[in-house]
TITI-94286 format. One record per residue (C-alpha): x, y, z; residue in one letter. Coordinates in steps of 0.02 Angstrom, whole numbers. Example, Ala and Ser with C-alpha at 12.3 -4.5 7.8 and 13.67 -1.06 7.14 Angstrom:
<pt><X>615</X><Y>-225</Y><Z>390</Z><residuo>A</residuo></pt>
<pt><X>684</X><Y>-53</Y><Z>357</Z><residuo>S</residuo></pt>
// end
This chain:
<pt><X>5591</X><Y>5007</Y><Z>5575</Z><residuo>M</residuo></pt>
<pt><X>5550</X><Y>5128</Y><Z>5441</Z><residuo>T</residuo></pt>
<pt><X>5602</X><Y>5289</Y><Z>5470</Z><residuo>K</residuo></pt>
<pt><X>5470</X><Y>5434</Y><Z>5497</Z><residuo>P</residuo></pt>
<pt><X>5438</X><Y>5531</Y><Z>5314</Z><residuo>L</residuo></pt>
<pt><X>5471</X><Y>5706</Y><Z>5331</Z><residuo>S</residuo></pt>
<pt><X>5398</X><Y>5885</Y><Z>5297</Z><residuo>R</residuo></pt>
<pt><X>5424</X><Y>5891</Y><Z>5114</Z><residuo>A</residuo></pt>
<pt><X>5439</X><Y>5695</Y><Z>5081</Z><residuo>A</residuo></pt>
<pt><X>5230</X><Y>5694</Y><Z>5172</Z><residuo>L</residuo></pt>
<pt><X>5164</X><Y>5840</Y><Z>5075</Z><residuo>R</residuo></pt>
<pt><X>5249</X><Y>5738</Y><Z>4901</Z><residuo>R</residuo></pt>
<pt><X>5139</X><Y>5591</Y><Z>4962</Z><residuo>L</residuo></pt>
<pt><X>4998</X><Y>5685</Y><Z>4987</Z><residuo>V</residuo></pt>
<pt><X>4994</X><Y>5802</Y><Z>4855</Z><residuo>I</residuo></pt>
<pt><X>4995</X><Y>5642</Y><Z>4732</Z><residuo>G</residuo></pt>
<pt><X>4884</X><Y>5522</Y><Z>4834</Z><residuo>R</residuo></pt>
<pt><X>4762</X><Y>5670</Y><Z>4824</Z><residuo>A</residuo></pt>
<pt><X>4798</X><Y>5685</Y><Z>4628</Z><residuo>H</residuo></pt>
<pt><X>4844</X><Y>5866</Y><Z>4642</Z><residuo>G</residuo></pt>
<pt><X>4662</X><Y>5905</Y><Z>4700</Z><residuo>C</residuo></pt>
<pt><X>4573</X><Y>5982</Y><Z>4868</Z><residuo>C</residuo></pt>
<pt><X>4518</X><Y>5814</Y><Z>4926</Z><residuo>E</residuo></pt>
<pt><X>4346</X><Y>5885</Y><Z>4981</Z><residuo>Y</residuo></pt>
<pt><X>4294</X><Y>6025</Y><Z>4864</Z><residuo>C</residuo></pt>
<pt><X>4409</X><Y>5942</Y><Z>4700</Z><residuo>L</residuo></pt>
<pt><X>4494</X><Y>6086</Y><Z>4656</Z><residuo>S</residuo></pt>
<pt><X>4626</X><Y>6068</Y><Z>4549</Z><residuo>Q</residuo></pt>
<pt><X>4816</X><Y>6153</Y><Z>4626</Z><residuo>M</residuo></pt>
<pt><X>4851</X><Y>6193</Y><Z>4472</Z><residuo>S</residuo></pt>
<pt><X>4722</X><Y>6314</Y><Z>4438</Z><residuo>Y</residuo></pt>
<pt><X>4704</X><Y>6393</Y><Z>4591</Z><residuo>S</residuo></pt>
<pt><X>4793</X><Y>6572</Y><Z>4637</Z><residuo>S</residuo></pt>
<pt><X>4800</X><Y>6528</Y><Z>4792</Z><residuo>H</residuo></pt>
<pt><X>4943</X><Y>6393</Y><Z>4901</Z><residuo>S</residuo></pt>
<pt><X>4850</X><Y>6219</Y><Z>4969</Z><residuo>F</residuo></pt>
<pt><X>4850</X><Y>6166</Y><Z>5146</Z><residuo>A</residuo></pt>
<pt><X>4929</X><Y>5972</Y><Z>5184</Z><residuo>V</residuo></pt>
<pt><X>4821</X><Y>5992</Y><Z>5339</Z><residuo>E</residuo></pt>
<pt><X>4755</X><Y>5873</Y><Z>5486</Z><residuo>H</residuo></pt>
<pt><X>4589</X><Y>5793</Y><Z>5438</Z><residuo>I</residuo></pt>
<pt><X>4558</X><Y>5748</Y><Z>5644</Z><residuo>T</residuo></pt>
<pt><X>4656</X><Y>5921</Y><Z>5709</Z><residuo>P</residuo></pt>
<pt><X>4816</X><Y>5937</Y><Z>5815</Z><residuo>R</residuo></pt>
<pt><X>4680</X><Y>6018</Y><Z>5941</Z><residuo>A</residuo></pt>
<pt><X>4592</X><Y>5898</Y><Z>5953</Z><residuo>R</residuo></pt>
<pt><X>4702</X><Y>5755</Y><Z>5979</Z><residuo>G</residuo></pt>
<pt><X>4777</X><Y>5717</Y><Z>5769</Z><residuo>G</residuo></pt>
<pt><X>4951</X><Y>5677</Y><Z>5749</Z><residuo>K</residuo></pt>
<pt><X>5062</X><Y>5727</Y><Z>5597</Z><residuo>T</residuo></pt>
<pt><X>5028</X><Y>5543</Y><Z>5504</Z><residuo>I</residuo></pt>
<pt><X>4986</X><Y>5500</Y><Z>5334</Z><residuo>E</residuo></pt>
<pt><X>4824</X><Y>5416</Y><Z>5370</Z><residuo>S</residuo></pt>
<pt><X>4787</X><Y>5577</Y><Z>5475</Z><residuo>N</residuo></pt>
<pt><X>4832</X><Y>5698</Y><Z>5317</Z><residuo>L</residuo></pt>
<pt><X>4726</X><Y>5761</Y><Z>5169</Z><residuo>A</residuo></pt>
<pt><X>4792</X><Y>5944</Y><Z>5050</Z><residuo>L</residuo></pt>
<pt><X>4659</X><Y>6070</Y><Z>5047</Z><residuo>A</residuo></pt>
<pt><X>4671</X><Y>6210</Y><Z>4947</Z><residuo>C</residuo></pt>
<pt><X>4618</X><Y>6362</Y><Z>5070</Z><residuo>Q</residuo></pt>
<pt><X>4440</X><Y>6385</Y><Z>5049</Z><residuo>G</residuo></pt>
<pt><X>4433</X><Y>6227</Y><Z>5101</Z><residuo>C</residuo></pt>
<pt><X>4536</X><Y>6211</Y><Z>5262</Z><residuo>N</residuo></pt>
<pt><X>4470</X><Y>6410</Y><Z>5326</Z><residuo>E</residuo></pt>
<pt><X>4309</X><Y>6333</Y><Z>5335</Z><residuo>H</residuo></pt>
<pt><X>4354</X><Y>6173</Y><Z>5426</Z><residuo>K</residuo></pt>
<pt><X>4492</X><Y>6245</Y><Z>5533</Z><residuo>H</residuo></pt>
<pt><X>4459</X><Y>6134</Y><Z>5694</Z><residuo>T</residuo></pt>
<pt><X>4306</X><Y>6058</Y><Z>5661</Z><residuo>K</residuo></pt>
<pt><X>4261</X><Y>5872</Y><Z>5632</Z><residuo>I</residuo></pt>
<pt><X>4085</X><Y>5853</Y><Z>5655</Z><residuo>K</residuo></pt>
<pt><X>3942</X><Y>6018</Y><Z>5622</Z><residuo>A</residuo></pt>
<pt><X>3737</X><Y>5992</Y><Z>5562</Z><residuo>H</residuo></pt>
<pt><X>3652</X><Y>5911</Y><Z>5444</Z><residuo>D</residuo></pt>
<pt><X>3561</X><Y>6019</Y><Z>5349</Z><residuo>P</residuo></pt>
<pt><X>3403</X><Y>5927</Y><Z>5317</Z><residuo>L</residuo></pt>
<pt><X>3376</X><Y>5852</Y><Z>5476</Z><residuo>T</residuo></pt>
<pt><X>3487</X><Y>5941</Y><Z>5570</Z><residuo>G</residuo></pt>
<pt><X>3572</X><Y>5838</Y><Z>5690</Z><residuo>K</residuo></pt>
<pt><X>3729</X><Y>5825</Y><Z>5724</Z><residuo>L</residuo></pt>
<pt><X>3856</X><Y>5744</Y><Z>5582</Z><residuo>A</residuo></pt>
<pt><X>4019</X><Y>5668</Y><Z>5565</Z><residuo>I</residuo></pt>
<pt><X>4111</X><Y>5778</Y><Z>5419</Z><residuo>L</residuo></pt>
<pt><X>4192</X><Y>5709</Y><Z>5284</Z><residuo>F</residuo></pt>
<pt><X>4368</X><Y>5621</Y><Z>5312</Z><residuo>H</residuo></pt>
<pt><X>4448</X><Y>5585</Y><Z>5155</Z><residuo>P</residuo></pt>
<pt><X>4564</X><Y>5426</Y><Z>5227</Z><residuo>R</residuo></pt>
<pt><X>4404</X><Y>5327</Y><Z>5293</Z><residuo>R</residuo></pt>
<pt><X>4270</X><Y>5386</Y><Z>5172</Z><residuo>H</residuo></pt>
<pt><X>4235</X><Y>5373</Y><Z>4994</Z><residuo>R</residuo></pt>
<pt><X>4193</X><Y>5568</Y><Z>4904</Z><residuo>W</residuo></pt>
<pt><X>4066</X><Y>5476</Y><Z>4771</Z><residuo>T</residuo></pt>
<pt><X>3966</X><Y>5362</Y><Z>4920</Z><residuo>E</residuo></pt>
<pt><X>3938</X><Y>5556</Y><Z>4994</Z><residuo>H</residuo></pt>
<pt><X>3917</X><Y>5701</Y><Z>4853</Z><residuo>F</residuo></pt>
<pt><X>3899</X><Y>5695</Y><Z>4708</Z><residuo>T</residuo></pt>
<pt><X>3908</X><Y>5846</Y><Z>4543</Z><residuo>W</residuo></pt>
<pt><X>3734</X><Y>5935</Y><Z>4471</Z><residuo>S</residuo></pt>
<pt><X>3700</X><Y>5911</Y><Z>4335</Z><residuo>A</residuo></pt>
<pt><X>3802</X><Y>6048</Y><Z>4242</Z><residuo>D</residuo></pt>
<pt><X>3943</X><Y>5986</Y><Z>4362</Z><residuo>A</residuo></pt>
<pt><X>3957</X><Y>6144</Y><Z>4444</Z><residuo>L</residuo></pt>
<pt><X>3907</X><Y>6121</Y><Z>4646</Z><residuo>E</residuo></pt>
<pt><X>3937</X><Y>5974</Y><Z>4752</Z><residuo>I</residuo></pt>
<pt><X>3774</X><Y>5910</Y><Z>4811</Z><residuo>I</residuo></pt>
<pt><X>3759</X><Y>5798</Y><Z>4979</Z><residuo>G</residuo></pt>
<pt><X>3688</X><Y>5626</Y><Z>4961</Z><residuo>L</residuo></pt>
<pt><X>3710</X><Y>5569</Y><Z>5162</Z><residuo>T</residuo></pt>
<pt><X>3709</X><Y>5666</Y><Z>5303</Z><residuo>P</residuo></pt>
<pt><X>3893</X><Y>5678</Y><Z>5315</Z><residuo>T</residuo></pt>
<pt><X>3914</X><Y>5726</Y><Z>5133</Z><residuo>G</residuo></pt>
<pt><X>3764</X><Y>5873</Y><Z>5166</Z><residuo>R</residuo></pt>
<pt><X>3854</X><Y>5956</Y><Z>5323</Z><residuo>A</residuo></pt>
<pt><X>4001</X><Y>5956</Y><Z>5218</Z><residuo>T</residuo></pt>
<pt><X>3938</X><Y>6044</Y><Z>5099</Z><residuo>V</residuo></pt>
<pt><X>3874</X><Y>6182</Y><Z>5200</Z><residuo>V</residuo></pt>
<pt><X>4018</X><Y>6164</Y><Z>5331</Z><residuo>A</residuo></pt>
<pt><X>4157</X><Y>6183</Y><Z>5242</Z><residuo>F</residuo></pt>
<pt><X>4054</X><Y>6265</Y><Z>5113</Z><residuo>Q</residuo></pt>
<pt><X>4103</X><Y>6188</Y><Z>4926</Z><residuo>L</residuo></pt>
<pt><X>4005</X><Y>6304</Y><Z>4824</Z><residuo>N</residuo></pt>
<pt><X>4104</X><Y>6428</Y><Z>4866</Z><residuo>R</residuo></pt>
<pt><X>4041</X><Y>6594</Y><Z>4710</Z><residuo>A</residuo></pt>
<pt><X>4240</X><Y>6584</Y><Z>4677</Z><residuo>E</residuo></pt>
<pt><X>4237</X><Y>6417</Y><Z>4689</Z><residuo>V</residuo></pt>
<pt><X>4103</X><Y>6362</Y><Z>4554</Z><residuo>V</residuo></pt>
<pt><X>4154</X><Y>6498</Y><Z>4428</Z><residuo>N</residuo></pt>
<pt><X>4312</X><Y>6415</Y><Z>4429</Z><residuo>L</residuo></pt>
<pt><X>4216</X><Y>6243</Y><Z>4390</Z><residuo>R</residuo></pt>
<pt><X>4137</X><Y>6321</Y><Z>4275</Z><residuo>R</residuo></pt>
<pt><X>4300</X><Y>6404</Y><Z>4160</Z><residuo>I</residuo></pt>
<pt><X>4400</X><Y>6257</Y><Z>4178</Z><residuo>L</residuo></pt>
<pt><X>4214</X><Y>6146</Y><Z>4121</Z><residuo>S</residuo></pt>
<pt><X>4223</X><Y>6277</Y><Z>3961</Z><residuo>V</residuo></pt>
<pt><X>4405</X><Y>6185</Y><Z>3961</Z><residuo>F</residuo></pt>
<pt><X>4353</X><Y>6005</Y><Z>3980</Z><residuo>G</residuo></pt>
<pt><X>4484</X><Y>6027</Y><Z>4131</Z><residuo>E</residuo></pt>
<pt><X>4294</X><Y>5976</Y><Z>4268</Z><residuo>H</residuo></pt>
<pt><X>4273</X><Y>5880</Y><Z>4330</Z><residuo>P</residuo></pt>
<pt><X>4438</X><Y>5826</Y><Z>4378</Z><residuo>P</residuo></pt>
<pt><X>4478</X><Y>5648</Y><Z>4272</Z><residuo>M</residuo></pt>
<pt><X>4568</X><Y>5563</Y><Z>4431</Z><residuo>H</residuo></pt>
<pt><X>4370</X><Y>5598</Y><Z>4517</Z><residuo>Q</residuo></pt>
<pt><X>4282</X><Y>5507</Y><Z>4345</Z><residuo>L</residuo></pt>
<pt><X>4430</X><Y>5370</Y><Z>4327</Z><residuo>L</residuo></pt>
<pt><X>4374</X><Y>5322</Y><Z>4502</Z><residuo>S</residuo></pt>
<pt><X>4181</X><Y>5297</Y><Z>4489</Z><residuo>E</residuo></pt>
// end
């Protein structure tokens, strides 16, 4: 039987797996003025466990907007949709970048609901993307390589 990972080891694992980017809006931890959280994809308040498969790296904004949500309304259909789950879903199947790569566009009910619920195109995030793109640091390279 393997020994459970310490909190520090879990944090390192989650950060490394996410390549130092928020797993929702893809903001880069190294350019953020706020700390990132290792968050429970299925919140503990909804029975989520503190295990690798239920943890994601989230910027402060996404983490605050997500809170305990697991579903939200798709703005196109008005129907309830499950939110993006970084361990079960592939980012590029649910989202794409606008032509200038400054905004995230939801492609599916899950993607559209997540864009709205987490406010993935918050003004401060779009401004940071704009600045980073000038220096060739946005979108994150790992995301481009995984497409």
